N, C-alpha and C positions, 0 to 999 in steps of 0.2 A: 503495498499499497501509501503509496506515496508521496510526502511530507505533507504535497497540498492537499491530497483527500484527507487527510488526518485535521488537520490544521480546519478545512471545511464541516466535517463535522459536527464542531460548535455549534453551530447554528439548531441542533435540534435538543439538547438537550443541557445548556449554560445558563437556560432561566425559563420560566413556567409563561401561561398565555396571559399572567398578569406581569410582566417582565422583571417579576422577584429573581434574583439569583438560585438556580437549583443545589443545593448541601452538596461537599465535595463530593463525599460516598456517592450518591444519585447519580453524580455525575461518571464517577469511572464507572459501575454501574452500565448506564445510558450508551455511555463512550463503546466499551465491550458488545452489548446488543448490536450494536449499530453498525458498526466494524466487521463483524459479524455477519452482516446483514448484504452489507456492499459483498463481501467477499463471493458472498451465495450469490449474490445478483449478477454478478462477473458471469458462473457456470451454469445456469439457468432460470426460468423462467416466476418471476416474485410472486406469483402466485400459486407455483409451486414448490415455493420453502414451508416448511414448517417450524413450526414454532419446538418442538423435542431437537433439532437440525441445528436448529437456531441455537438455542440453548449447551447445545451439547461444543460448536465450534464458539463458542462465547465464553466456555468455560463458568457458569453461568445457571444458578436454579434455577427451573423451572418456576418453581413457588416463587422465586424474585423476579423471575420474568413477567408473571400475572400481578404482581404488587405495582411495576409499574406500569405494561400494558393489556387494554383486552384481548389483542388476538394482532397476529402480524400487518390485520389492515387497520389499528392505530398506532402503530408505530407510523405509517405511511400517513395516516395525518397529523401527526404531528408533526408532520414535515412540510403537512401544506398549509398549518396552521403558521408555521413558521416563514412561510412563503406571503402568504396574506397579512402576517406582520411588517414583511419589507415591501412590500406596495400600498399599505394607507400608509406607511411613514413616508412617503415617495412621493402619494398625491398629497399629501398633508402637505410638504415640505415645495411642494411644485404647487398650488391651485391655484394662485393670486395667476401664473402662467399659463396653466391651463386653460381659467375661464377667460381668458383674453386670448387664446389661438394659435399659444406658444409651447409647442409639444416636445423640442430635443434637449432641454433641460430634464426630464419628467426622464423619457426614451434612455438617452446616456447612463440618467443611473441606476436605470433597468437592465443593461445591460453590461455594466461596469460589474454590479453584483452578481450577475449571473457566468462573465470574464472570472471572476474568485473565485468562484465556488466549483468552478467547469468540471474539473474531474467526477467529483460528486454529479453533479448535476447527467452528463456525457453519463452515467448512468443507473441514473432511476429515469429517464425516458428512453433508455435508450429501448431495445427489444429486448432484454429480459427486465425491465420498469411498468410504469405502469403508464399509459399510453394517452388517457383518459389523465391524470395528474395536474398538467400544467393548464389545461383547461381550466380545470374547476379550481383550480387553487387560484388563478386571474379573476375569476367572475371579481371579487371582493372589488378590484383596480375598475373594473365597469360599473357596479352596483357607486361608488364613488365619484366613479366620473360623473354618471347621473344623477348626481346629489346637486351636481352644481347650480347655480342658479339662474343662469342661463336655458338651463335645461326646465329648472320647477317652475320656476316662472312662463312656461309656455305654456297656455290654454288651446291652440287653436284643435280643430278638429274634438271628437266625440273623445272620451275617458279611455271606449275601447280600443281606439285608433290610435293614441302616443300609447298605451303600453305596448301595443301589436308591437307597432315600430322602435319603441325602445326596446324589448325582448329580441328582435332581428339584429339590430343594431350593437347591442350584448354580447349576442355569439359572432355577430362580425367582428369587433376591434379582441373580441380573448382570442378566438379563434386564429387568425391571422395572427398575431402576439406568438401567441404560442406555438404556432405553426414554426416562423422566421426563429424563433429561440428553438426550438429543436433541431431544427438541418445547421443552422450556424455549427451549433456544439459538439455535432456530430463532424465536423471538415477539421481539416487537419490540411495545412495552415488555415487555420482562418479569417477573417475578414473584421477590422480592426473597428472594438468597439463605437469609435467618434462615427465608421461608415453604418453600422450597425442604425446609430441611433440620427446617423441623419436619416436615412432611408426610411426608417418606420415613423421617425416624425413623421415626411410626406406624408407616409400610407395617412395619419391619421389625420393633415390637414383634410382631407377628404370626407371625414369618417365626425360630419361636426353637425354644430347645431343647423345650421343649413340646410344637411342631409335629410336629418331627424321634420326637422318643416315638412321635405318634398314628400318624404316615406311618409305621415299623418293622410298628408292630403292621399296618397294614393290608399291609404287602406279607410281613410274615411268613407273616400268614394264609395269603396269594397261594401263599407256599412251603409250606408245610402241608400245602394243599390239593393241588400238583400231586404235592405224596410219597405222597402218598393212591389219587394216582392212576395 
């Protein structure tokens, strides 16, 4: 296991969901379990990994494993939690810029984070990982994105049309960013963080409040048509 990968593992067990520092002994146990999980994921699909082989490799008692996690999938949820927290902090830091249609600061921070932890996420998002992991984790990004005043102050069309337009714009942004990050992490060598940040920012400019308004009209027209029939 590379030094970079070991350093990256700290994102899983350094703090709890409230941001409080976790006890050193707990961190050591979670570290051993996570390192074992990553080693196994390099050999077989995530869904095929059992608690027994995980704890055997980590040299951790099975009862101890269940003190920290419900099952293997709960370990993955811990990973998603960390990505959601990171995305939330990034959005909070750049909310003013985003509300003015300036995306490159946010996308630069996003790709910098995945670049710093590249080895780890290449495994988590690779063929033996969880294909839906990143998209589901990035859903929080979209929820915060659409909480901005420029979207919340929109009262065009029907409520149903707004919700439908929001849903698909959610999916488009999350799916697009998630796929870009997965493809980028799979490459060797990769494009620079700056290149990826600038390109993804250009894509996001095309999925802004103006597009949201146009799509509301599409779904509102459909809604009126159904009512007429």
